[in-house]
C-alpha positions as CSV (number, residue, x, y, z in Angstrom):
1,M,65.4,61.3,263.8
2,T,68.0,63.1,261.7
3,R,68.4,62.3,258.0
4,M,71.9,61.0,258.3
5,S,71.2,58.7,261.3
6,A,68.6,56.5,259.6
7,L,70.2,53.0,259.4
8,L,67.3,50.8,258.6
9,P,67.3,47.1,259.5
10,L,67.0,44.8,256.5
11,G,66.2,41.8,258.6
12,L,69.5,40.3,257.4
13,F,71.1,43.8,256.9
14,V,70.8,47.5,257.1
15,A,70.7,50.0,254.3
16,I,71.1,53.7,254.7
17,T,68.4,56.1,253.8
18,A,68.0,59.9,254.1
19,S,64.3,60.1,254.5
20,A,62.7,56.9,255.8
21,P,60.2,57.2,258.6
22,A,60.9,55.5,262.0
23,A,57.9,53.1,261.4
24,A,59.9,51.5,258.5
25,Q,62.4,50.2,261.1
26,S,60.7,46.9,261.7
27,H,62.5,44.0,263.2
28,H,63.0,40.7,261.4
29,D,61.2,37.7,262.8
30,S,64.0,35.1,263.1
31,S,61.5,32.6,264.5
32,A,59.5,32.5,261.2
33,P,59.8,29.2,259.1
34,I,62.7,29.0,256.7
35,D,61.7,27.9,253.1
36,F,64.5,26.9,250.7
37,G,65.2,25.8,247.2
38,A,68.4,24.6,245.6
39,Q,69.7,22.4,242.7
40,H,71.4,20.0,245.1
41,M,71.0,19.1,248.8
42,Q,73.2,16.9,250.9
43,L,72.1,15.9,254.5
44,D,74.9,15.3,257.0
45,D,72.8,14.1,260.0
46,R,75.7,13.2,262.2
47,A,77.1,16.7,261.9
48,N,73.6,18.3,262.2
49,R,73.8,20.2,258.9
50,V,72.4,20.4,255.5
51,L,74.6,21.5,252.5
52,L,72.7,23.3,249.7
53,S,74.2,24.2,246.4
54,G,73.3,25.6,243.0
55,N,71.1,28.8,243.0
56,V,70.3,28.5,246.7
57,K,67.3,30.6,247.8
58,I,66.2,30.9,251.4
59,V,63.1,32.8,252.4
60,Q,62.2,33.8,256.0
61,G,59.4,36.2,256.5
62,E,60.1,39.2,254.3
63,M,63.8,38.4,253.9
64,T,65.3,36.5,251.0
65,L,68.9,35.2,250.9
66,V,70.4,34.0,247.6
67,A,73.8,32.4,247.2
68,A,75.7,29.7,245.2
69,R,76.2,27.6,248.3
70,M,74.8,27.4,251.8
71,T,75.3,25.3,255.0
72,V,72.3,25.1,257.3
73,S,73.3,24.1,260.8
74,Y,70.7,22.8,263.2
75,T,70.5,21.6,266.8
76,G,69.6,18.0,267.7
77,E,66.5,19.3,269.3
78,I,63.2,18.6,267.4
79,V,60.3,21.0,267.9
80,N,57.0,20.3,266.2
81,G,58.6,17.6,264.0
82,S,61.4,19.9,262.7
83,P,65.1,20.4,263.7
84,Q,65.9,23.9,265.1
85,V,68.1,25.9,262.7
86,S,70.8,27.7,264.5
87,R,73.0,29.2,261.8
88,L,73.2,29.8,258.0
89,D,76.6,30.1,256.3
90,A,76.3,31.4,252.7
91,S,79.0,31.9,250.1
92,G,79.4,32.7,246.4
93,G,77.7,36.0,245.3
94,V,75.5,36.4,248.4
95,T,72.5,38.7,248.0
96,V,70.1,39.5,250.9
97,T,66.9,41.5,250.1
98,R,63.9,42.8,252.0
99,T,61.3,45.1,250.4
100,D,63.3,47.9,248.7
101,Q,66.7,47.2,250.4
102,S,69.5,44.9,249.4
103,A,73.0,43.9,250.3
104,N,75.6,42.0,248.3
105,G,78.9,40.3,249.4
106,Q,80.9,37.2,249.0
107,Y,80.0,35.6,252.3
108,A,77.3,35.9,254.9
109,V,76.7,34.3,258.3
110,Y,73.2,34.4,259.9
111,D,73.4,33.4,263.6
112,L,69.8,32.8,264.5
113,N,70.5,32.3,268.2
114,R,72.4,35.6,268.6
115,R,70.2,37.3,266.0
116,V,73.2,38.7,264.3
117,I,74.1,38.8,260.6
118,T,77.6,39.3,259.3
119,M,78.5,39.8,255.7
120,L,82.0,39.9,254.3
121,G,83.9,40.4,251.0
122,G,83.2,43.6,249.1
123,V,79.9,44.4,250.8
124,T,77.5,46.8,249.0
125,L,74.3,48.1,250.7
126,R,71.6,49.7,248.7
127,Q,68.3,51.4,249.3
128,G,66.9,53.4,246.4
129,P,69.7,55.7,245.2
130,N,71.7,55.4,248.5
131,V,74.8,53.1,248.3
132,I,77.4,52.2,250.9
133,Q,80.4,49.9,250.4
134,G,82.8,48.3,252.8
135,A,84.5,45.0,253.6
136,R,82.5,43.8,256.6
137,L,78.9,44.4,257.7
138,S,77.4,43.3,261.1
139,I,73.7,43.7,261.9
140,N,72.0,43.2,265.3
141,L,68.5,42.2,264.4
142,D,67.1,43.1,267.9
143,T,68.4,46.7,267.9
144,G,68.6,47.3,264.2
145,R,72.1,48.7,264.7
146,A,74.5,48.0,261.8
147,T,78.2,48.5,261.6
148,I,80.2,48.5,258.4
149,D,84.0,48.4,258.4
150,G,86.4,49.1,255.6
151,S,89.1,46.8,256.8
152,G,89.3,43.0,256.5
153,V,88.1,40.8,253.7
154,G,87.1,42.7,250.6
155,G,90.2,44.5,249.4
156,S,89.7,46.9,246.6
157,T,86.3,46.9,245.0
158,T,84.6,49.3,242.6
159,A,80.9,49.6,241.9
160,G,79.6,50.1,238.5
161,P,79.9,53.4,236.7
162,A,76.4,54.4,237.7
163,T,77.3,54.7,241.4
164,G,80.7,56.2,241.2
165,V,81.5,54.5,244.5
166,Q,84.8,52.8,245.3
167,N,86.2,50.9,248.3
168,S,89.9,50.9,248.6
169,G,92.5,51.2,251.3
170,G,90.3,49.9,254.1
171,R,87.7,52.7,253.8
172,V,83.9,52.7,253.9
173,T,82.6,54.7,251.0
174,G,79.2,55.6,249.7
175,R,76.7,58.1,248.3
176,F,73.6,59.6,250.0
177,S,70.8,61.1,248.0
178,V,69.6,64.5,249.0
179,P,65.9,65.3,248.6
180,K,65.0,68.4,246.6
181,R,64.1,71.2,248.9
182,Q,61.0,73.4,248.4
183,G,61.7,75.9,245.6
184,E,64.5,73.9,244.0
185,Q,64.2,72.5,240.5
């Protein structure tokens, strides 16, 4: 594996790293139970959905998703006494984390049936000192392949002064850390 080709699955997203071993590229278990917490919950049983709002936190396996609001869509099928969740739509300062990786954006859609996660709106991916920014991120949880685009929702965003990373004009931008080589100080 080359250093620049290591796109690691985050379960919900992929962050770029220059030195992660292939063993770190584990797949997310989308069949794991989904635990949630929120300040408010509204059940719309006729539409097969639950609306969560106020510091919403979803945990599935090693992945955590935090947002201001979330819609949980489920099928009419009941398995082991529970409806089957098919999709999560999150909005309002969405953050997805798993171990040492994180992604931020304004919106996220987690399609459990297709095992695809899409984030929109000034997306920032981080793993350690590595930072990538773009407008749209799509992750295939089966293959671990991620694609980030600079066009679409997101417009012009600027990371904090610590990263020096900017996203403008429909470009994907970022910074990769480079490990010190033997003999360097």
